Each structure stands twice: as structure tokens, then as C-alpha cells.
N, C-alpha and C positions, 0 to 999 in steps of 0.2 A: 098539052091541050090547055085551053083556058079554064081556070077554076077560080071561083071566088074563095079567097082565103079568110077574109073578114067582112063583116058589115059594121059600119061605123056611122053614128049620128052625132054631128057636131053642132052646137048651138052657140052663136055669137050674139050677145045681148049688149047693145050700145046704149050709153047714157049721155044725156045732154051735156054733162060736165066733162066729157072726154074719157070717162072710164069704160072699160070693156070687161064683160064677164064671159068666160069661155068654159063650156062644159062638153064632155065627150063621153060617149057610151059605145064600147067596142064589144062585139060578139064574134068569137072565133068560129069558123066552120068546122065540120067534122073532120075534114082532111087535115086541118092544122093540128087538131088535138092529138095526133099520133106523134108529133114532134117532141123531142126530149126537152127542149127549152126554146124560148124566144129571147132575143137580145134586149128589147126594151119596149115600153109603151109610153108615148109622149108626143111632144110637138117640137118642131124645129122652125126657127124663123131667123131672118136677117134684120139687124137693127142699124140705125145711123152710126156711121164710123166715129162720131165724136163722143159717143157714150162709153168712154173708156174707164171712168171712175166707178168701180163696182163695190158695193157694200152689201153684205148679206148676213142674215141670222140663220145659221146652220152649222154643219160640221166643218171644221177646218183645223189649221189653216191650209193644209195641203190636200191633194186629191184623195177621195175616199169612195169606196163602193160597199155594197152590203156585206161582202166577205173580206173587206179590207178597210176597217174603220176603227179598230181598237185604239190607234194612236191619235185619232181625231177627237176634238172637243167641241161641244156645242157652245157657240158664242157668236158675237158680231165680228166679222172679219172683213178686211179690205183687200182688194186685189184689182187686177186689170186683165184684159184678154191675153196679153203676152205672158203675164205671170200665172194665169189660170191654166195654161197649157203645160203638159209634161212631154218633152221631146224624147220619145223612145226611138232607138236606132231604126227599128221597123215601125213606121207610123201606124197607130191604131187608136182605138177608143181611149180617151184620156181626159183628165181635168175635171171629172165630176165632183161636185160638192153635194152631199146628201143631207136629208132631213132639214130642208130649208123652209122656214116659215115665211120669209120674204126676201126679196132681192131687189136692190135698186141699181140702176145704171144711169149715170149722169155725165153731162159734159163739164167742161172747165168752169162754166157759169153756174153750175149747180142745178141745171134744168135736165129733166130726163123722165124716166118711167120707173114704175115699181111693179114687180110681180108678187102677188100675194096669194099664198096657199089657202085653199078652202077645204078644211077637213070634211070628209064624208062620213055619215053615220054608217055603222057596221062595216068599217074599213080598217084594216090593220096598217095602212100607209101612215107613216109618221110625218112625212113632209115631202116636198118636191125634190127631185134630183135636178141639178142645174150645172150648166157649163157655158162658158162664153169664150170663143176662140177666133183666131184669124184665118183658119182654114175650115172648109166645109167637110162634112162626113164623106162626101164623094171624093174629095181631094186626098183625104187621109187613107181611104180605102184603095185608091189607085196607086199611091206611092209605096215603094218597097224599101226605101231608105230616106233618111232625113234630107239627103242632098237633092231629092226629087221634089221637095217642098220649097216654094219660093219664100225667101226671107221677107217678113212683113213686120211693120211697126204699128204700135197703137196710134190711132187717130188718122191713119192714112188708108185703111182698108175697112170694108164693112165687117161687122161683128156677127158671127154665126152663133146663135143662142139655142141651146137645147133645154127644154122643160119636160122632165119625165116624171110620170107617176110611179113607175117601177122599172128596174133593170135587173138583169141576171148578174151574178157575181163574175169576177174576172179570173178566178182560179190562179194557177201558176205558182204553186208552192215551191216548185223548182223550175229550172229552165227547159226541161224536156217533156213535161207532162202538164199541159194546160187544162186539166180537168177541173170542173166546178163541182163542188160537193152538193148533194141533193137539196139541202135546205136553202141553197142560194140559186137554184134554178128557177126560171120564170116559166112555169108550166102553163100551156094554153088551155087550161080546163075551164076557167071561169070567165065571166064577163068582167070587163075592166071599165071603171068609171073614174073620170078625172074632172076636177073643177078648180078654177083659179081666176084671179082678177089681174088685169093690167091697168094700172092707174097712172095718170100724169103726175109728175112731181115738179113743183116750182122750187126755186132756190131757197126759200125760207121754210120749207117743210122737212121735218125730221121723219124718216120712214119708220123709226122705232115707235113713234107716237101715233101712227095711223091705227084706227080702231081695228079690232079683229073682225073677221068676216061674220061672226055671230051678230054683229051690229049692222051689217051691210055697209061697207065703206062708201058706197056711192051715195048714200043718203045721210051719212054721219059726218062727212068732211066736205068742206067747200074746195073743190078742185077748179082752179081758174084755167081756162083755155090758154094755150101758149103754142109757140112754134119752136122747133129745134133747128138751129142753123147748122 
């Protein structure tokens, strides 16, 4: 039967300089609260295929999750959609970079967008989870082997971007028991709030110098309108 699993309120606030503020408030229903865990809370979008030059401030350089991050270091890392993906024999969730303060995606001319985390008060979330890949989540879910995924190159296909406020762990201490330990489960007990900015970047802007959201980047920096070819 039809049941409402969540109620969600999303606010998109557009500014004349081209910047966009996104906020989300999710309230799980009672029937969802009996679940052991949920996979993730976040947003998915498709970006221009030319935005292959990715720079981010977060955990890297390889993929990492809340229960698989000890070998990762916080820093500024460079990657691309093809490099961001991890090709498991059985395609599945992969390529996440956690604790991201900002992420920039640019074309070869240096023009692009920046995703800027907005920390929320009374929240334990350290930063955004982020991934950029050449296959969608639906394609990964439908494939049972890497041979079922079309080979794709950077710059020739759209980029599937995930922006997550939280994810459950991946588990898998060994190859036969994919259990996730309780501290890394994403229990649907509480309301989930997410807030971030999407800002335009020109070729002469350094994302590391963009003001923090405490200053409201839309009013602190002059973002010139542009088009992405």
C-alpha cells in the first residue's frame, strides 16, 4: 500500500550574482523509524560534462566513509570523475569523499561551480559527503559486474554528483559479512537538516579564498555571471 516515508521541505534561494543557497529539512515518518538504518541523506544532480577538473577541501586522496577513513587525511585534493570512482567487481556505492568544506568543479578554461558547506548549529556533521562519477546510482544498482557498465571518459559524458549530509558505513570487515557496526548506522530517529551553497566560479577565482558561510558568500564576494560551454 502507499505510505508516506518522509516529509521534506527544500528551499532554493537564488541570488542575482548567480549563487544558489539550498536548505533541506527531512522528517521521517513513524513507519520508517523501525528500520535498522538508512543508506544516506543528501542530494544528487547532473552537471555539465566539461566540469572534469575537481578540487576539494576534505578527506582524501582516496574514497572514504564514516567507518573507513583512518587512512584519509584532511587537505586540498585534486581529482576527476574517472579518478573519483572505485571500480568494484560488483558495482556498488563508491568514490565518496567525506568531511568536505568546499568542492570546485571546473572546465579546462577554469570556469565552473563551487559547492560550499554551511555548518548547522547543534549539528554533529563535520562536512559534506561528495562524489562525482560517470555513472548514475541507478546504473550502478542495475549492474551485477563491471562488464555491464559502459566505459566512459572524462569530458564526454555528464557528471553525476552526490552531495550528502550523512551516510551509513559500508562495513565489510571481511568478504562474507557486510555488517555495519552500530555507531556507523544511520538511524531514522531524528529530523535531518542540510544546508549548502552552489556558487559560480570564474577562471581567476581561488575557491580556497572564498569567505566562509559565516560571512554569507553571496554578499561578500563579487561573482560575475558567465556561461559554461
